[in-house]
N, C-alpha and C positions, 0 to 999 in steps of 0.2 A: 278539895285542897289544891289540886293542880290548876283548876280554873281560877281560883283566887290568886294564886301565885302569878299566873299569866296576866290577869287584870292588874295586879300590882306592878309588874314589869312594864306593861303598856302605859300605866299612869306615870311611872318614873320617866320613861322615854318622852312622853308628852311634856312633862314638867321641865326636863333637861333641854329638850328641843326649844320650848318656848323661852326659857331663860337665855339660851344661846342666841336665839333670833333677836331678843330684846337687846342683848349686849352687842351683837353685831350691828344692829340698827343704830344704837347709841354711838358706837365707835365709827360707823359709817358717816353719821352726821358730824361727829368731831373731825374726822379726816377730811370731809368736804369743806368744813369751815377752815381748817388748816390750809388746805389747798387754795381756797379762795384768798385767804390772807397772804399766803406766800406769793402767789402769782400777781396779786394786786400790787404788792411791794416791788416785785420784779419789773412790772410795767412802769411804775413810778420811777424806779432806778433808771430804766431805759430813757424815759423822757428827760430826766434830770441830767443824765450823762450827755445826751444830745444837746440839750440847752446849754450846758457848760462846755461843750465842744471837747469832751473828754473821750477821745476815741478808744483809749485803752479800757476804760470802764464799760463803754458800750460794747466793744468786742467781747469782753468777758461774759456778757449776757447772752451772746449768740453762739450757736453751733457752727462748726466749720462750713457746713453746707447751707448756711442761712441765705435766704432770698427775701427780698421785700419789693412790694409794689406800692409806690407812694402817690400822693395827690398830684405830683408833677406831671403825670401822664407819660413819663419817659419809658414805661415798661418795667421789666424785671431788673432789679439790682442785686448784685452779689454783695457780700460783706465789705469788700474793698471799695466798691462803688458807694455803698452807704456811708462809709467812713469819709470818703472824699467829699461827699455832699455836705458834710459839716462845714466845709469852707465857704459854701455858697448860701447856706440857710442859717438864719439866726432866729431862734425861738425866743421871742420877747416875753411871752407869758403863755400859760396853757392851763386847761382844767379838764380833768377826766371825769366822766359820769356814767352811771348805769352799768358798771362793770359786772359782767357775768362770766362765770367759769363753768365749763362743761368738761368733765373727765372723759377722756377717750380711751382710757385703759389705766393700768397702774402707773405707767410712766409717760403718759401723754395727756395733754389737755388743750382745750381751745378757750381763748379769752376774747370776749366781745365787749365793746364799749363805745361811747361817743367821746370825741375829743374836740374841744374848742381851743384854738390857738391864735395868737397874734404873732405873725412871722414876718421877717424881712428876707427877701430873696436878693442876694448880691447887694448892689447899691440902690435897689428900688425902694419904694415906700413900704412902710409897714402895712400889712393887710390881715384882716380877720379871716379865719377859716373854721369850718365845722366839718368834722369827718366821722364816718362810721369806721371803726377799726376792728380787725380780727387778727389775732396773733396765736400761732400754734407753738406750743412749748413741749419739749421732751426732757425727761429726767435722765441725766447721764452722770455717772460718777458721783451721785448724791446731789447734783446741782441741776436746777431747771435752766434750760437753754432755749432760746427762741430759734425756730427753724424756718418759720414763714410768717411774715408780717404783711398785712394788706390794709391800706387806708383808701377810702373812697369819699370824695367830696359830697357833702349834703347841701343841697340848695334850699 
């Protein structure tokens, strides 16, 4: 009888453990899809706010310690420098592709994608650009904020 009870308990633990693992896997997939959708939306908001020269909206997407390295080759920019560059850069059109999100923990993620843009620098002619982009996001106060943005020209 004792052996039967032990086998029953083992069986119950296996069933409960399997059910919990399946539920965790399903919620993990759901949360990964949610993270993907959220950060994809945040990236689009960033591009739209820059295109519309809306510094307030762009700054709201960024953490205080935000830094960015852009295709301009000028090195690292802080948030104020990024906002100032809106005066010299006009995004005429853009398209984001192959966006991938990698969770780096419960409150951090890396977003990678390609961007194709037609831009005008100052009074110069419009030019096409293709870039590989990486953006690191952290969740603070319930909001995802960009802390590090990097774009590299693709030839």
